N, C-alpha and C positions, 0 to 999 in steps of 0.2 A: 471926807468924800462924803455927798448926801443921798438919800436915799433914791430918790430917781435916778442919781447918777450908778448909783450902786447898779437899781435895776438892769438897765441897758447896758451896763458893760455885762454882767451876766448871762445876759441875754443874746450877747452878739460871740459869744466865746460855746463854742462848741463841746460838745458832753456823751461821752462815749462811757459803756457798762459791758465786764468784763464779767459773765455769770447773771444767770437769771434765780436761785436758787432763793431762802427766805430774806438775806440781806441784798442783793440787787434787785427784787421786785418793790421789797419795801422803798430805797432808795428812787428809784422809778419813778410810783407812790407818788410819794412827795415834792417829787421832779413835775410830773405831770398836775398835780394837786396847786401847784404856782405858777404853773400854763412855761416853764420851761423843758426845749423839748432835746431830747435825745436818742441817742443808738444804742440798741442795748445786743449782746450778742450772749449765746453760751457755746457748747464742745456739739450740738446736736443738728444744731443746721437754723436760720432765720421759720419755717416754714413750725415747730414745733415748738415758739411761741404768739402764736397768732392769738390762744385766747389772751393773752397778757397783753398782747398789743390792740387786742380790740376794744380790751376795757382801760385803755390806757392813750386810744386815739382823740386826736390827733397829734399828741404831744411827744408820744414812745413809739419806735418803728424799730422793728427786725433788722439788724441786720449781719453779717461774718464778722468775727472776733478782728480782723484785718480793719474793719471799715469801724467798728468801735474804737479800735485803738488807733487810729489815727485822729481820734476829736485832740481838742487842747486840753478839755483834765479828760478823765479817765479811774475811773474806778473800778477795780477788780474787788469781784466777792467771790472766792472761789471754793471748792475743797480744800485745804492743803494739801492733801497728795496729790489734787492735779494739777496745780499750779505747774507744772515746771513744764507738763505737756502743750497745758491751756497759754500760757506765753511761750510755746517755744516757734524760731522760726519768723519771729517778727521782727522788722524795722528796729533799726538805735531809736532811742523814743527819744532822743534829739531833745533835750530839754523841756518836754512837755510836763506836765502836771501829773503822775497819777497818786493815786486815794488806793492806800491801803487798807479795806478795807475788811483783813479776813483776822480767823484767829486760828491758830496750829492748835486743832482739836476738832473731830469728825465725829458726826453719828454714826451707827447709832450706840460705839462701843464709849464715844467719846474721853476717848486717851491721848492724854499730851502725847504731841510727835516728841521725835528726840533732833531737839535742836543744838547740841551739844554746847550749850551754854551759854549762846548768840541770842540775840534777840531776837522774834519771827519779824520783826522788819527791817534788822538788818541781813535774813533770809531770803527777805521779800524783796530787797533791795540792790541783790544780784541778781535776782532772776529779770529785773528790767532795766536793764545797762541805757546811763543815758538820761534817766530819765530823775525827775525834783520828784522825790516821794512826800507821801505829808502822810499821816497816821489817823484817821477823822473813820467813824460811820459804823467799827467795828460792836462798841463798847455800850451801845443799844439794844433793846428785845424789837425784835422787825414790827414786832404791832406798835411801837413808840417813835420807833422810827417815821413810821408811815400814815402814822395818826397826826390828830392837830395840834401842833406844840405847845399851842395856848389853852389847852383843855383842863386843864388844871387852876387856870386863872394867872397863872405867871408867863415866863419861859423856859420852856424843856432846854436842860443844859445839854449842847454838845461838847467833848471833847477833843482839842486836836491836837497835833505837834510835828515835829518837821524842821529838814538842818536847812535848809532855803527861805531864807524870810519873805520872797517876795511870791513865793509858791506858797506857803504858810494864808499869806494876807489873801490870795485868790478863794483858796477855800474858806477863808473866815469869810470871805464876799458871798460864798456862792452859803453856807453856815445860815450867814441873816436873813438871804434871803430867801431861805426856806422856813423862816421862822423861828428857829432857834438859838439860844443865846450861845455862843463859839467861845470856849474859854481855849487859851492856847499853853500846852502844858508846856511848852518851851521842846527843844533839840530830844533827836527820837532815842538817844540814851536814855533822858529822864521819862521823856512821853509817852516811849514805845513799851517803857516795864509798867508804866502805871495802869493804862488801859489792855494791856496783851491779858487774854484770856486763853489758857488759864491760868493763874500767878498776878496778875495786878489787881490793884487796891480797888480799882473804881467801875471795871464790868455790872452789866446788867443793873447797877445804881438810877435810879428814876430821880435825878436831882431836878428842884425847876426853880427859876431866879422870879423874886416877887419886886416889886416896887421897880 
């Protein structure tokens, strides 16, 4: 698929963002920089997002969590302990793509969450029944995610993984559109473990592909 068709396909898919913290806001800035529209939501309501949406207008608009969750592709980046409440009561995801950009740790103590031997993406998948989950956008520091992916002379690497090939392909196309070099790490059982923070080998690495 050539670059023009990729761009056109991405622009026809609606994008939602649940969570307006560091990662959610950084993802919104990356979308706006590339002329992609999205609806962003948080637990405090659309009025609390006026500063961010004013900065990113006309590409990013504020909405309710229900509105953001109705998009074709939904990125979720919420403090770990607040995920169940943030996602409670939403309709079945009905095969839509949900990007897990969460890490099982929270400021200010940065104490790892108790996962009882499970991967954080496994726990997350249980909160979004019917969704096709892709793990992505959680391993880069926010300023690298929102910044120019070509700033260091190459293409900044962004990892992604998932168990549904078609969902991964869509997320891969979005990553390409945002200017990053996407690397598919395989299924969640492999990729989710590599990028999970804490514990994974890849979080916070600023890798750039040259040539």
